[in-house]
C-alpha positions as CSV (number, residue, x, y, z in Angstrom):
1,M,-2.3,6.6,5.4
2,T,0.1,8.4,3.1
3,S,-0.2,12.2,3.2
4,A,0.2,13.3,-0.4
5,P,-2.2,12.3,-3.3
6,L,-0.8,9.5,-5.5
7,A,2.3,9.2,-3.3
8,P,4.4,6.0,-3.7
9,G,3.2,3.4,-1.4
10,S,-0.3,4.6,-1.4
11,V,-3.3,2.3,-1.7
12,S,-6.4,3.9,-3.3
13,L,-9.8,2.7,-4.5
14,R,-11.2,3.3,-8.0
15,L,-14.9,4.2,-8.1
16,Y,-17.4,3.8,-10.9
17,P,-21.1,4.6,-11.1
18,H,-23.7,1.8,-11.2
19,D,-26.4,1.4,-13.8
20,L,-28.9,3.5,-11.9
21,P,-30.7,6.9,-12.2
22,A,-28.4,9.9,-12.1
23,V,-29.3,11.0,-8.6
24,K,-28.8,7.5,-7.2
25,Q,-25.5,7.2,-9.0
26,V,-24.1,10.2,-7.2
27,E,-25.6,9.2,-3.9
28,I,-23.9,5.8,-4.0
29,L,-20.5,7.1,-5.2
30,R,-20.5,9.5,-2.3
31,R,-21.3,6.7,0.1
32,Q,-18.6,4.5,-1.3
33,A,-16.0,7.3,-1.2
34,R,-16.8,7.9,2.5
35,R,-16.6,4.2,3.2
36,A,-13.2,4.0,1.5
37,A,-11.8,6.7,3.8
38,E,-13.2,5.0,6.8
39,L,-11.5,1.8,5.7
40,G,-8.1,3.5,5.6
41,Y,-7.7,3.9,1.9
42,D,-5.4,6.8,1.1
43,G,-7.7,8.2,-1.5
44,V,-10.0,7.4,-4.4
45,M,-9.7,7.8,-8.2
46,V,-12.4,8.6,-10.7
47,S,-12.1,8.8,-14.5
48,E,-13.9,10.3,-17.5
49,H,-16.1,9.3,-20.5
50,H,-19.1,10.9,-22.0
51,A,-22.5,10.3,-23.6
52,D,-23.5,7.9,-20.8
53,F,-20.7,5.5,-21.5
54,P,-21.3,2.6,-19.1
55,S,-19.8,3.0,-15.7
56,Y,-18.4,6.5,-16.2
57,L,-19.5,10.1,-15.5
58,P,-18.5,13.0,-17.7
59,N,-17.0,15.5,-15.3
60,P,-14.4,14.0,-13.0
61,V,-13.3,17.3,-11.4
62,Q,-16.9,18.1,-10.4
63,L,-17.3,14.5,-9.1
64,A,-14.0,14.8,-7.1
65,G,-15.5,17.8,-5.3
66,L,-18.7,16.0,-4.5
67,L,-16.7,13.1,-3.1
68,L,-14.2,15.2,-1.1
69,D,-17.2,17.0,0.5
70,V,-18.2,13.7,2.3
71,M,-14.8,12.1,2.9
72,P,-13.5,12.7,6.4
73,T,-9.9,12.1,5.3
74,G,-8.0,11.2,2.1
75,W,-7.6,12.5,-1.4
76,V,-9.4,12.3,-4.7
77,A,-7.7,12.2,-8.1
78,P,-9.6,12.6,-11.4
79,C,-7.4,10.0,-13.1
80,P,-7.2,9.9,-15.9
81,M,-8.8,13.0,-17.4
82,L,-9.0,13.4,-21.2
83,L,-6.6,16.3,-21.7
84,P,-7.3,17.0,-25.4
85,L,-11.0,17.3,-24.8
86,K,-11.0,21.0,-24.0
87,P,-8.5,23.9,-23.7
88,Y,-5.9,22.9,-21.2
89,A,-6.1,26.2,-19.3
90,L,-9.7,25.6,-18.4
91,I,-8.8,22.2,-17.1
92,V,-6.0,23.7,-15.0
93,E,-8.3,26.4,-13.6
94,D,-10.9,23.8,-12.5
95,L,-8.2,21.7,-10.8
96,A,-6.5,24.7,-9.2
97,W,-9.8,25.9,-7.6
98,L,-10.6,22.4,-6.4
99,S,-7.2,22.2,-4.8
100,A,-7.8,25.6,-3.2
101,A,-11.0,24.2,-1.7
102,Y,-9.3,21.0,-0.5
103,P,-5.6,21.8,-0.1
104,G,-3.3,18.8,-0.2
105,R,-6.2,16.5,-1.1
106,V,-6.2,16.6,-4.9
107,G,-4.2,14.8,-7.5
108,V,-4.7,14.3,-11.3
109,G,-3.9,11.9,-14.1
110,F,-4.0,12.7,-17.8
111,A,-4.6,10.6,-20.9
112,A,-5.1,11.3,-24.6
113,G,-8.3,9.3,-24.9
114,A,-9.5,6.4,-27.0
115,L,-13.2,6.7,-27.6
116,P,-14.4,8.7,-30.6
117,V,-17.7,9.6,-29.0
118,D,-16.0,11.6,-26.3
119,F,-14.4,13.9,-28.9
120,E,-17.5,14.0,-31.1
121,L,-19.4,15.7,-28.2
122,A,-16.5,18.2,-27.8
123,E,-16.3,18.8,-31.6
124,I,-12.7,17.8,-31.6
125,P,-11.4,15.8,-34.6
126,F,-10.5,12.4,-33.3
127,D,-7.4,12.1,-35.5
128,E,-6.0,15.2,-33.8
129,I,-6.1,14.0,-30.2
130,T,-2.6,12.5,-30.0
131,A,-0.9,15.6,-31.4
132,R,-3.0,17.8,-29.1
133,F,-2.1,15.7,-26.1
134,K,1.6,15.9,-26.7
135,T,1.5,19.6,-27.3
136,V,-0.5,20.7,-24.3
137,L,0.7,18.1,-21.7
138,P,3.9,20.0,-20.7
139,L,1.9,23.2,-20.6
140,A,-0.7,21.7,-18.3
141,V,2.0,20.1,-16.0
142,A,3.8,23.4,-15.7
143,A,0.7,25.3,-14.9
144,L,-0.4,22.8,-12.2
145,R,3.0,23.5,-10.6
146,G,2.3,27.2,-10.5
147,H,4.2,28.1,-13.7
148,G,1.4,28.8,-16.2
149,P,1.8,31.4,-18.9
150,E,-0.1,34.7,-19.1
151,P,-3.0,35.2,-18.8
152,L,-3.6,31.9,-17.0
153,A,-0.9,32.8,-14.5
154,R,-3.0,35.7,-13.2
155,D,-5.5,33.2,-11.7
156,R,-4.9,33.3,-7.9
157,A,-5.7,29.6,-7.5
158,V,-3.2,28.7,-10.2
159,R,-0.6,31.0,-8.6
160,R,-0.9,29.2,-5.2
161,L,0.1,25.9,-6.9
162,S,3.7,27.1,-6.9
163,D,3.6,26.4,-3.1
164,D,1.2,23.4,-3.3
165,P,1.7,21.7,-6.8
166,L,-0.7,19.0,-7.9
167,P,0.8,15.4,-8.0
168,I,0.4,14.3,-11.7
169,L,0.3,10.9,-13.4
170,I,0.4,10.2,-17.1
171,A,-1.4,7.2,-18.6
172,A,1.2,5.1,-20.3
173,Q,1.0,2.1,-22.6
174,S,4.3,2.5,-24.4
175,P,8.0,3.2,-23.6
176,A,7.7,6.5,-25.4
177,A,4.8,7.6,-23.0
178,C,6.9,6.6,-20.0
179,R,9.9,8.6,-21.2
180,R,7.6,11.6,-21.8
181,A,6.2,11.3,-18.2
182,A,9.7,11.0,-16.8
183,A,10.9,14.1,-18.7
184,L,8.1,16.0,-17.0
185,D,8.9,14.5,-13.6
186,C,5.5,12.7,-13.5
187,G,4.5,9.2,-12.5
188,V,2.8,6.8,-14.8
189,L,-0.6,5.0,-14.6
190,Y,-0.8,1.7,-16.3
191,D,-3.7,0.0,-18.1
192,S,-5.5,-2.4,-15.7
193,L,-5.6,-5.3,-18.2
194,H,-1.9,-5.5,-19.2
195,T,0.5,-8.2,-18.1
196,P,3.2,-7.7,-15.4
197,D,6.0,-8.3,-18.0
198,L,4.8,-5.3,-20.0
199,W,4.7,-3.2,-16.9
200,V,8.3,-4.2,-16.2
201,R,9.4,-3.1,-19.7
202,L,7.5,0.2,-19.3
203,G,8.9,0.7,-15.9
204,R,12.4,0.2,-17.2
205,A,11.8,3.0,-19.8
206,H,10.5,5.2,-17.0
207,R,13.6,4.6,-14.8
208,E,16.1,4.9,-17.6
209,A,14.6,8.3,-18.5
210,G,15.3,9.5,-14.9
211,A,12.2,8.7,-13.0
212,S,12.7,7.1,-9.6
213,H,9.1,6.3,-8.5
214,S,5.3,6.6,-9.0
215,R,4.4,3.6,-11.2
216,V,0.8,2.9,-10.5
217,L,-0.9,-0.4,-10.9
218,I,-4.6,-0.7,-11.4
219,R,-6.0,-4.1,-10.6
220,R,-9.5,-5.5,-10.1
221,V,-9.6,-7.4,-6.8
222,W,-12.3,-9.8,-5.5
223,I,-12.5,-11.6,-2.1
224,G,-14.4,-14.9,-2.2
225,D,-15.9,-16.5,-5.3
226,P,-15.5,-14.0,-8.2
227,P,-18.4,-12.9,-10.4
228,K,-17.3,-14.8,-13.4
229,A,-20.3,-14.0,-15.6
230,E,-20.0,-10.3,-15.0
231,M,-16.3,-10.4,-15.6
232,A,-16.7,-12.2,-18.9
233,A,-19.3,-9.6,-19.9
234,Q,-16.9,-6.8,-18.9
235,M,-14.1,-8.2,-21.0
236,D,-16.5,-8.5,-24.0
237,H,-17.4,-4.9,-23.5
238,Y,-13.7,-3.9,-23.5
239,R,-13.0,-5.9,-26.7
240,S,-15.9,-4.1,-28.4
241,Y,-14.0,-0.8,-28.5
242,S,-10.3,-1.6,-28.0
243,K,-7.7,-1.9,-30.8
244,E,-6.2,-5.2,-31.6
245,A,-2.8,-4.0,-30.7
246,A,-3.9,-3.2,-27.2
247,I,-5.8,-6.5,-26.8
248,R,-2.6,-8.4,-27.6
249,N,-1.0,-7.0,-24.4
250,W,-3.9,-8.0,-22.1
251,S,-3.6,-10.6,-19.4
252,E,-5.6,-13.7,-19.7
253,D,-6.8,-13.2,-16.2
254,S,-6.6,-9.7,-14.9
255,L,-8.7,-10.4,-11.8
256,V,-6.8,-10.8,-8.5
257,H,-8.8,-12.8,-6.0
258,G,-8.5,-14.8,-2.8
259,V,-10.7,-16.7,-0.4
260,S,-10.0,-14.3,2.4
261,P,-8.9,-10.6,2.7
262,E,-5.4,-11.8,3.6
263,A,-5.2,-14.1,0.6
264,A,-6.5,-11.4,-1.7
265,A,-3.9,-8.9,-0.3
266,D,-1.1,-11.4,-0.8
267,A,-2.2,-12.2,-4.3
268,L,-2.2,-8.4,-5.1
269,L,1.2,-8.0,-3.6
270,A,2.6,-10.8,-5.7
271,V,1.3,-8.9,-8.9
272,L,2.9,-5.7,-7.6
273,K,6.2,-7.5,-7.0
274,D,6.2,-8.9,-10.5
275,S,5.3,-5.6,-12.2
276,D,7.8,-3.1,-10.7
277,C,5.0,-0.9,-9.4
278,D,5.3,1.0,-6.2
279,T,1.7,2.2,-5.9
280,V,-1.7,0.5,-6.3
281,N,-5.2,1.5,-7.2
282,V,-7.8,-1.2,-6.4
283,R,-10.8,-1.7,-8.5
284,V,-13.8,-3.7,-7.3
285,H,-16.6,-2.6,-9.7
286,V,-17.6,-4.8,-12.6
287,K,-20.4,-3.8,-14.9
288,G,-23.6,-5.5,-13.9
289,L,-22.9,-5.7,-10.2
290,M,-25.3,-4.2,-7.7
291,P,-24.2,-1.6,-5.1
292,E,-24.9,-4.2,-2.3
293,Q,-22.3,-6.5,-3.8
294,I,-19.7,-3.7,-3.7
295,D,-20.7,-2.9,-0.2
296,R,-20.1,-6.5,0.9
297,Q,-16.7,-6.4,-0.7
298,L,-15.7,-3.2,1.1
299,D,-16.9,-4.8,4.3
300,L,-14.3,-7.5,3.6
301,H,-11.7,-4.9,2.9
302,A,-12.2,-3.7,6.5
303,A,-10.9,-7.1,7.8
304,G,-7.2,-6.2,7.2
305,F,-7.0,-6.1,3.4
306,V,-5.9,-2.4,3.1
307,D,-3.4,-2.5,5.9
308,R,-1.8,-5.7,4.6
309,V,-1.4,-4.3,1.1
310,R,0.1,-1.1,2.5
311,A,2.5,-3.0,4.7
312,G,3.6,-5.1,1.8
313,L,4.2,-2.0,-0.3
314,A,6.4,-0.5,2.4
315,N,8.7,-3.6,2.6
């Protein structure tokens, strides 16, 4: 396992809640996070949407704490969080205190956001989110490295980040976003549906702006016969709220699959090689699947999948 959250070469698992009552959702997410650590995953990622948006919970920092509490090893990254959704200093405080509770086990990723309902709840005008994101991103990054302005800098958990800075990723779907991340010495997190050739172009922009590493691929992986009906429904769901410009960059088949753990690992490594990524975040969840189906997939991951992917990344 890698030591630092979001470190190059790390292999992490992305977790999503199932369509179940709230208490059960939390119970199962905690069980899956603990299982991921037992399987040798370096960490897990969770992300953010609101108003009961399918497969998401509204407070990824709170959820990260609930998961870390049951994980014997490994890190958790709220990734991505919607940075324009509330004052950046409050986000920094939440993350700083989570890091104080679990030193060296917390990372974070930031995005501007794309769903109007998220910002409707926060009473933030949706047409302002991009400008807000660009303005506060460098402030949040600096504060999460222990260099926040007054009065935020008085917070003792924020101050300790000067000795234990949070690893930070920026969600990136354009060369400009990659250059912005590189200027802040941050890695990038790519959209899970994009094609490898787009990732190569984005990676080139990241490199040319001075970044040397931390380009993170998210890919859904399935071992055995894939759940085709659920995948088709998931893609229809994505199309229902995505912009046409984004859809044009999607891969025709974003699912990596193999008949065995070894075959699935090799298929994922081939995508990584084609995409100029040095870190991978594995997604298993598909809307409509039951927890038992995810459990069976994770059992298959125990049969060498994680170790094979990590070894391939190290070569």
